[in-house]
C-alpha positions as CSV (number, residue, x, y, z in Angstrom):
1,X,117.8,131.2,91.6
2,X,115.3,133.8,92.5
3,X,113.5,133.7,95.6
4,X,110.6,133.0,93.9
5,X,111.4,130.5,91.0
6,X,113.0,128.6,94.9
7,X,109.5,128.5,96.6
8,X,107.8,127.1,93.3
9,X,110.2,124.6,93.0
10,X,109.9,123.8,97.0
11,X,106.5,123.3,96.3
12,X,106.9,120.7,94.2
13,X,108.9,118.2,96.4
14,X,106.4,119.5,99.3
15,X,103.6,118.1,96.9
16,X,105.8,114.8,96.9
17,X,105.7,114.7,100.7
18,X,102.0,114.9,100.2
19,X,101.4,112.2,97.3
20,X,103.7,110.0,99.3
21,X,101.6,109.4,102.3
22,X,98.2,109.8,101.0
23,X,99.1,107.5,98.2
24,X,100.2,104.6,100.9
25,X,96.9,105.6,102.6
26,X,95.5,104.3,99.9
27,X,97.6,101.5,97.9
28,X,97.2,99.0,100.3
29,X,93.7,98.0,99.9
30,X,94.4,96.7,96.2
31,X,97.4,94.6,97.7
32,X,95.7,93.2,100.6
33,X,94.9,90.0,98.5
34,X,98.3,89.6,97.6
35,X,99.8,90.0,101.3
36,X,96.3,87.1,102.8
37,X,98.1,84.5,100.2
38,X,102.0,85.9,101.0
39,X,101.4,86.1,105.4
40,X,98.3,84.0,105.3
41,X,97.5,87.1,108.2
42,X,94.2,86.1,109.6
43,X,90.8,88.3,108.3
44,X,91.4,90.4,111.6
45,X,94.8,91.6,110.4
46,X,93.8,92.3,107.6
47,X,91.7,94.5,109.4
48,X,94.3,96.3,111.1
49,X,96.7,96.5,108.3
50,X,94.0,98.7,106.9
51,X,93.5,100.7,109.8
52,X,96.3,101.3,112.3
53,X,97.7,103.8,109.6
54,X,94.4,105.8,109.5
55,X,94.3,105.9,113.7
56,X,97.9,107.1,114.6
57,X,97.7,109.3,111.6
58,X,94.6,110.9,113.2
59,X,95.9,110.8,116.8
60,X,99.0,112.8,116.4
61,X,98.2,115.4,113.8
62,X,98.0,118.0,116.1
63,X,101.1,116.9,118.3
64,X,103.0,117.9,115.2
65,X,101.5,120.3,114.3
66,X,102.5,122.4,117.3
67,X,105.8,121.3,117.7
68,X,106.5,122.1,113.9
69,X,105.8,125.5,115.4
70,X,108.2,125.2,118.2
71,X,111.5,122.8,116.3
72,X,110.8,124.2,112.6
73,X,108.3,123.0,110.0
74,X,111.1,121.7,107.9
75,X,112.5,119.9,110.1
76,X,109.6,117.9,111.1
77,X,109.0,116.8,107.4
78,X,112.2,116.0,107.2
79,X,111.9,113.8,110.4
80,X,108.6,112.6,109.6
81,X,109.7,111.4,105.7
82,X,112.7,110.0,107.3
83,X,110.4,107.6,109.9
84,X,108.0,107.2,107.1
85,X,110.7,105.8,105.0
86,X,112.5,103.9,107.2
87,X,108.8,101.6,108.3
88,X,108.2,101.6,104.8
89,X,111.5,99.4,104.4
90,X,109.9,97.2,107.6
91,X,106.4,97.0,106.3
92,X,108.3,95.6,102.9
93,X,110.3,92.8,104.9
94,X,107.6,91.9,107.3
95,X,107.6,88.1,107.7
96,X,104.1,88.3,109.7
97,X,100.9,90.4,110.1
98,X,102.1,91.2,113.1
99,X,105.1,93.0,112.3
100,X,103.4,94.5,109.1
101,X,100.9,95.8,111.3
102,X,103.5,97.7,113.5
103,X,105.2,99.4,110.7
104,X,102.2,100.9,109.4
105,X,101.5,102.1,112.8
106,X,104.9,103.6,112.8
107,X,104.0,104.9,109.6
108,X,101.3,106.5,110.8
109,X,103.8,108.7,113.4
110,X,105.9,109.7,110.1
111,X,102.7,110.2,108.2
112,X,101.3,112.6,110.9
113,X,104.4,114.5,110.8
114,X,104.6,115.2,107.7
115,X,100.8,116.2,106.4
116,X,100.4,119.4,108.7
117,X,103.8,120.9,108.2
118,X,103.4,120.5,104.3
119,X,100.4,123.2,105.3
120,X,102.2,125.1,107.0
121,X,105.0,125.6,105.3
122,X,102.8,126.8,102.2
123,X,100.4,129.3,104.8
124,X,104.1,130.8,105.5
125,X,106.1,130.7,102.3
126,X,103.2,131.9,100.3
127,X,100.7,134.8,100.1
128,X,98.0,136.5,98.3
129,X,96.8,135.2,94.9
130,X,100.2,132.8,94.9
131,X,98.8,131.3,98.3
132,X,96.0,130.2,95.9
133,X,97.8,128.7,93.6
134,X,99.6,127.0,95.9
135,X,96.4,125.1,98.1
136,X,95.3,124.4,94.7
137,X,98.1,122.0,93.8
138,X,98.7,120.8,97.3
139,X,95.0,119.8,97.6
140,X,94.4,118.7,93.3
141,X,97.6,116.2,94.8
142,X,95.5,115.0,97.4
143,X,92.8,114.5,95.1
144,X,95.1,113.0,92.6
145,X,96.7,110.5,94.5
146,X,93.5,108.7,96.5
147,X,92.7,107.7,92.8
148,X,96.7,107.1,91.6
149,X,97.2,104.7,95.0
150,X,95.2,102.3,93.8
151,X,96.7,102.2,90.2
152,X,99.7,102.5,91.5
153,X,99.7,99.6,94.0
154,X,97.1,97.3,91.0
155,X,100.6,97.8,89.1
156,X,103.1,97.1,91.4
157,X,101.0,93.8,93.0
158,X,100.4,92.4,89.7
159,X,103.8,93.0,87.9
160,X,106.4,92.9,90.9
161,X,105.2,92.1,94.6
162,X,103.1,93.6,97.0
163,X,106.1,94.7,98.4
164,X,107.2,97.0,96.5
165,X,103.7,98.9,97.0
166,X,105.9,99.5,100.5
167,X,109.5,99.7,99.2
168,X,108.9,102.3,96.5
169,X,108.2,105.0,99.2
170,X,112.2,104.6,99.9
171,X,113.8,106.5,96.7
172,X,110.8,108.4,96.5
173,X,111.3,109.5,100.0
174,X,115.2,110.1,99.1
175,X,114.1,112.2,96.2
176,X,111.9,114.2,99.0
177,X,115.1,114.8,101.4
178,X,116.9,116.7,99.3
179,X,114.7,118.8,97.0
180,X,112.9,119.7,100.8
181,X,116.8,120.4,101.5
182,X,117.8,122.4,98.7
183,X,114.7,124.5,98.1
184,X,112.6,124.7,101.2
185,X,113.5,127.2,103.4
186,X,113.0,126.9,107.5
187,X,109.9,128.2,108.8
188,X,108.9,128.3,112.7
189,X,107.4,130.5,115.5
190,X,109.4,133.9,115.8
191,X,108.4,134.3,119.1
192,X,110.0,132.7,122.4
193,X,110.6,129.2,122.4
194,X,107.1,128.2,123.8
195,X,107.0,124.7,126.9
196,X,105.3,121.8,124.9
197,X,101.2,121.2,126.5
198,X,102.1,117.4,127.7
199,X,98.7,116.8,129.7
200,X,97.2,118.3,126.7
201,X,99.3,116.5,123.9
202,X,97.6,113.6,125.9
203,X,94.9,114.7,126.2
204,X,93.9,115.0,122.5
205,X,96.0,111.8,121.4
206,X,93.0,110.2,123.6
207,X,90.1,112.1,122.0
208,X,91.3,111.2,118.2
209,X,92.1,107.6,118.7
210,X,89.3,106.6,120.9
211,X,86.8,108.2,118.5
212,X,88.8,107.1,115.6
213,X,88.8,103.9,117.1
214,X,85.0,103.8,118.0
215,X,84.3,104.8,114.6
216,X,86.4,102.4,112.3
217,X,85.7,99.4,114.7
218,X,81.8,99.7,115.7
219,X,80.8,97.5,113.1
220,X,82.9,95.0,114.0
221,X,82.5,95.0,117.9
222,X,78.8,96.2,117.7
223,X,77.4,99.8,118.2
224,X,75.6,99.3,121.5
225,X,75.5,95.5,122.1
226,X,79.1,93.0,121.9
227,X,78.3,91.6,118.2
228,X,82.3,90.3,118.5
229,X,84.3,90.6,121.9
230,X,87.2,92.4,121.1
231,X,90.3,90.2,123.1
232,X,93.5,90.9,124.3
233,X,95.9,87.4,124.5
234,X,94.2,85.7,126.6
235,X,91.5,88.1,127.8
236,X,88.2,88.5,126.3
237,X,86.1,91.6,126.9
238,X,83.7,89.7,129.3
239,X,80.2,92.4,128.9
240,X,77.6,92.3,127.1
241,X,77.6,95.7,126.7
242,X,79.9,96.8,123.9
243,X,83.4,98.1,124.0
244,X,82.4,101.2,121.5
245,X,80.0,103.2,123.6
246,X,83.0,103.3,126.4
247,X,85.3,104.5,123.7
248,X,82.9,107.2,122.8
249,X,82.5,108.1,126.7
250,X,86.3,108.3,126.8
251,X,86.5,110.4,123.8
252,X,83.8,112.9,125.6
253,X,85.9,113.1,128.9
254,X,89.1,112.8,127.5
255,X,87.8,115.6,125.2
256,X,86.4,117.9,127.5
257,X,89.0,118.1,129.7
258,X,91.4,118.8,127.2
259,X,89.2,122.1,125.9
260,X,88.7,122.3,130.1
261,X,93.0,122.1,130.3
262,X,93.9,124.9,127.1
263,X,91.3,127.5,128.5
264,X,92.9,126.9,131.9
265,X,96.3,127.3,130.4
266,X,95.7,129.9,128.0
267,X,94.2,132.0,130.6
268,X,96.9,132.1,133.0
269,X,99.8,133.0,129.6
270,X,101.1,129.4,129.2
271,X,101.2,127.3,126.0
272,X,98.8,125.3,124.5
273,X,98.3,122.6,122.1
274,X,95.7,124.1,120.7
275,X,95.2,127.3,120.0
276,X,91.8,128.9,121.3
277,X,92.2,132.1,120.5
278,X,91.8,130.7,116.8
279,X,88.5,129.6,117.3
280,X,87.7,133.9,117.4
281,X,88.2,133.9,113.7
282,X,85.2,133.4,112.4
283,X,86.6,131.8,109.0
284,X,88.8,129.5,110.7
285,X,85.6,128.6,113.0
286,X,83.4,128.3,110.6
287,X,85.9,126.9,108.0
288,X,86.7,124.1,110.2
289,X,83.3,123.0,110.4
290,X,82.7,123.1,106.8
291,X,85.4,121.3,106.1
292,X,84.7,118.6,109.0
293,X,81.3,118.0,107.2
294,X,82.8,117.8,103.5
295,X,85.1,115.0,104.6
296,X,82.4,113.1,105.7
297,X,81.3,112.4,101.9
298,X,84.4,113.3,99.9
299,X,85.9,110.2,100.1
300,X,83.9,107.9,101.2
301,X,83.0,106.7,97.9
302,X,86.4,105.4,97.4
303,X,85.7,103.1,100.2
304,X,82.6,101.3,97.9
305,X,83.4,101.8,94.3
306,X,86.7,99.7,94.0
307,X,84.9,96.8,95.9
308,X,82.0,97.1,93.6
309,X,84.1,97.3,89.8
310,X,86.1,94.2,91.3
311,X,83.8,92.0,93.2
312,X,80.3,92.8,90.7
313,X,81.6,94.1,86.9
314,X,84.5,91.8,87.3
315,X,87.9,93.7,87.4
316,X,91.1,93.3,88.2
317,X,93.1,95.7,90.6
318,X,94.9,97.4,87.7
319,X,91.8,97.7,85.6
320,X,90.1,99.4,88.8
321,X,92.9,101.8,89.0
322,X,92.5,102.4,85.6
323,X,88.7,103.8,86.3
324,X,89.7,105.5,88.8
325,X,92.3,107.5,86.8
326,X,89.3,109.5,85.7
327,X,89.2,110.9,89.6
328,X,93.0,111.9,89.3
329,X,92.8,113.7,85.9
330,X,90.0,116.2,87.1
331,X,91.8,117.1,90.2
332,X,94.8,117.8,88.1
333,X,92.6,120.0,85.8
334,X,91.1,122.1,88.6
335,X,94.8,123.2,89.3
336,X,94.6,124.6,86.0
337,X,91.1,125.9,86.6
338,X,91.8,127.3,90.3
339,X,94.8,129.1,88.6
340,X,93.0,130.5,86.3
341,X,90.1,132.1,88.0
342,X,91.7,132.6,91.6
343,X,92.1,136.5,90.7
344,X,89.0,137.1,89.7
345,X,86.8,134.9,92.4
346,X,87.0,134.8,95.7
347,X,88.5,131.3,97.4
348,X,85.3,130.2,98.6
349,X,83.2,130.8,95.8
350,X,85.6,128.2,94.0
351,X,84.7,126.5,97.5
352,X,81.5,126.6,96.6
353,X,81.5,125.6,92.9
354,X,83.7,122.6,93.5
355,X,81.6,120.8,96.5
356,X,78.6,121.0,94.0
357,X,80.8,119.7,91.1
358,X,81.4,116.4,93.8
359,X,77.8,116.5,94.9
360,X,76.4,116.2,90.8
361,X,79.5,113.7,90.3
362,X,78.7,111.1,93.3
363,X,75.2,111.7,92.9
364,X,75.5,111.0,89.4
365,X,77.4,107.6,90.1
366,X,74.8,106.5,92.0
367,X,72.4,106.9,89.4
368,X,74.6,104.8,86.9
369,X,75.3,102.0,89.3
370,X,73.8,98.5,87.9
371,X,75.3,95.4,88.2
372,X,75.4,95.4,84.1
373,X,77.1,99.0,84.1
374,X,80.4,99.7,82.3
375,X,83.1,102.2,82.7
376,X,82.0,104.7,79.9
377,X,79.0,105.4,81.9
378,X,81.2,105.5,85.5
379,X,84.2,108.0,84.0
380,X,82.4,111.2,83.5
381,X,81.0,111.9,86.9
382,X,84.3,110.6,88.4
383,X,86.2,113.3,86.4
384,X,83.3,115.7,87.6
385,X,83.7,114.4,90.6
386,X,87.6,114.8,90.8
387,X,87.2,118.6,89.6
388,X,84.9,119.0,92.7
389,X,87.6,117.7,95.3
390,X,90.5,119.6,93.5
391,X,88.6,122.4,93.9
392,X,86.9,122.6,97.1
393,X,89.9,120.9,99.3
394,X,92.8,122.9,98.5
395,X,90.6,126.4,98.5
396,X,88.6,125.7,101.8
397,X,92.1,125.0,103.0
398,X,93.1,128.4,102.2
399,X,89.5,129.9,104.1
400,X,90.2,128.4,107.1
401,X,94.0,129.5,107.3
402,X,93.9,132.7,105.6
403,X,93.4,134.7,108.5
404,X,95.6,132.9,111.0
405,X,99.0,134.3,112.0
406,X,101.7,133.0,110.4
407,X,104.0,131.7,114.1
408,X,100.3,129.7,114.4
409,X,100.4,128.0,111.0
410,X,101.1,125.0,112.4
411,X,98.8,124.5,115.4
412,X,96.0,126.4,112.9
413,X,97.2,123.3,110.1
414,X,97.3,120.4,112.6
415,X,93.8,121.3,113.4
416,X,92.5,121.7,110.0
417,X,93.6,118.5,108.9
418,X,92.4,116.5,112.3
419,X,89.1,118.0,111.6
420,X,89.4,116.6,108.4
421,X,90.8,113.0,109.3
422,X,87.9,112.5,111.7
423,X,85.2,114.0,108.9
424,X,86.9,111.0,106.8
425,X,86.9,108.6,109.6
426,X,83.2,109.1,110.2
427,X,82.6,108.5,106.6
428,X,84.0,106.1,105.8
429,X,82.4,104.7,109.3
430,X,78.9,105.7,108.1
431,X,78.8,105.1,104.6
432,X,80.5,101.6,105.1
433,X,77.8,101.0,107.3
434,X,74.9,102.4,104.7
435,X,77.0,99.9,102.2
436,X,77.0,96.7,104.2
437,X,73.7,97.2,106.0
438,X,71.7,97.4,102.5
439,X,73.7,94.7,101.0
440,X,72.9,92.6,103.5
441,X,68.9,93.8,103.4
442,X,69.0,93.8,100.1
443,X,69.9,90.1,99.3
444,X,68.3,88.4,101.8
445,X,65.0,89.9,100.7
446,X,66.3,89.0,97.0
447,X,67.3,84.8,98.1
448,X,63.7,84.6,99.9
449,X,62.1,85.8,96.2
450,X,63.8,82.5,95.0
451,X,62.6,79.8,97.8
452,X,66.2,79.4,99.0
453,X,65.6,78.5,102.4
454,X,66.4,80.4,105.7
455,X,69.1,79.1,106.8
456,X,71.4,78.9,103.6
457,X,70.3,82.4,102.5
458,X,72.1,83.5,106.4
459,X,75.0,81.8,105.2
460,X,74.8,83.4,101.6
461,X,74.0,86.6,103.5
462,X,76.9,86.7,105.6
463,X,79.5,85.2,103.1
464,X,78.8,88.1,100.8
465,X,79.0,90.8,103.6
466,X,81.7,89.6,106.1
467,X,84.1,89.3,103.1
468,X,83.0,92.8,101.9
469,X,81.7,91.4,98.1
470,X,84.6,88.9,97.2
471,X,82.2,85.6,98.3
472,X,80.3,86.8,95.1
473,X,83.0,85.3,92.4
474,X,82.7,82.3,93.9
475,X,78.9,82.1,93.7
476,X,78.7,82.2,90.3
477,X,80.1,78.7,90.0
478,X,77.7,77.2,92.6
479,X,74.3,79.4,91.3
480,X,74.4,81.8,88.9
481,X,70.8,82.9,90.2
482,X,72.4,83.6,93.4
483,X,75.1,85.3,92.1
484,X,72.8,87.1,90.4
485,X,71.3,88.5,92.9
486,X,74.6,89.2,94.9
487,X,75.6,91.4,92.6
488,X,72.3,93.5,92.4
489,X,72.1,93.3,96.3
490,X,76.0,95.2,96.3
491,X,75.1,97.4,93.5
492,X,72.2,99.0,95.5
493,X,74.4,99.5,98.5
494,X,77.0,101.1,96.3
495,X,74.1,103.2,95.1
496,X,72.9,103.9,98.4
497,X,76.4,105.1,99.3
498,X,77.2,107.1,97.0
499,X,73.5,108.7,97.3
500,X,74.7,109.1,101.7
501,X,77.6,111.1,100.6
502,X,75.9,113.6,97.8
503,X,73.9,114.3,101.5
504,X,77.2,115.0,103.3
505,X,77.9,117.6,100.9
506,X,74.9,118.6,100.7
507,X,75.5,119.7,103.7
508,X,79.2,120.6,103.5
509,X,78.1,122.9,100.9
510,X,74.8,124.6,103.5
511,X,78.1,125.3,106.3
512,X,80.3,127.0,103.6
513,X,77.0,129.9,103.8
514,X,78.5,130.9,107.2
515,X,82.1,131.9,105.4
516,X,82.3,135.3,104.6
517,X,83.7,135.3,100.5
518,X,87.0,137.4,100.8
519,X,89.4,137.9,98.1
520,X,93.1,136.6,98.5
521,X,94.5,139.7,99.3
522,X,92.1,141.1,102.2
523,X,93.6,138.0,104.1
524,X,97.2,139.2,104.7
525,X,96.8,140.7,107.7
526,X,96.7,138.7,111.0
527,X,93.6,138.3,112.8
528,X,95.0,137.8,116.2
529,X,98.0,138.2,118.2
530,X,100.6,135.2,118.7
531,X,99.8,133.5,122.1
532,X,101.8,134.5,124.6
533,X,104.1,130.9,125.9
534,X,105.9,130.0,129.2
């Protein structure tokens, strides 16, 4: 087999590895009701089943990006897949909520090993126009799997068991391991082995973990004053001030210390977790800023749309998955368009066209979301949105890493992935707040118009908001008028969430104006020397 053909076969298995971790981050959402029925987990445990994976995943991306440069990107990728598959077995066999949460935490470790290494392997293996096509396939896989996850989860949960939502990762993991061993060559830092910056690693984990925790849990514990006091065993948070501002203060202090420590080590010629010299590269610096902002709005609609489809329109999990499949189709179509036009226009042009398509798709969804909408008016805008995700995600990654030296691609991809994860976490927090705050305010006003007593209105609003809309079907049997008001309120909240996502994407599009348009062949030479190690 020729080297060129071997690379493309290798890309297939690298993409399957990305699909594995992306599907798992979305597949659980549709399986949660069955997990609650089977294991009897509490609402707090439900939250952690969904969020523990993201928390660990985002916190460890930089660490494993750096380790991959030293010990080998293929080796770290394979190790991550094995850990992920083993944790999936534990999740599938879990008999309690605590064991399931622990399994999800370990899955997050494996996922954090996989994502940055797939990026750096592509960056090290492909050059020029081929690199653009490879990144397009990688990005389209991410966009497509975000939609395929709910579809696959709905099918497995409906016809088999929620446990297969985790169990399916085992055969996929075996396929990835065999394929990567056969078709993917090892790649690592060509220089002398560098000592790992342990202090920097700890500070980066604290920074990422505290920030993501604060963004995710702010609505639960209160953004400033304590709304719900966190508990650990017999100990309960005793202060009126919420724990969330404390977490953000820890983020600020740990982040400042991380930057100070890294620059200090770099000045004396020692290795750092993050190659700060990379930020001298305009495409890397500005591209990461744009990627973070775009991620604020890019996948936010996936949070609210499934809730709206199931709780307002009455679709089941599998039907919801079929509606979201339009996003996946659009994303895969984008890979073909990127390949066809990759040698005719610059990657940055493709990025801007993609973000513009996302804006049209998300804003269009906002205009058609009503309590009596049908899938026929939703699917076209989801397709356009998926088309934009497929174009923008991959090519923006190529722009960010285009001038990064191969020997530092692990650090570069880890930084890029972390920026996206932080942006996504912030987007989910903000858009979730927009959704549920809007639903609460709107429903309260509508119930007042129906002359519902204040005490009863408060109970209904709390039930709808706290259950993320799951209480709406039960209201139908009690009072059709109240249920209709709840459906209209939830539709309004979903609409405002879509408009907010579109607003973030507009800001992201403006941020790309700071990037310089360059053709793929113009990014062949490293822009900065490799960082020295110690």
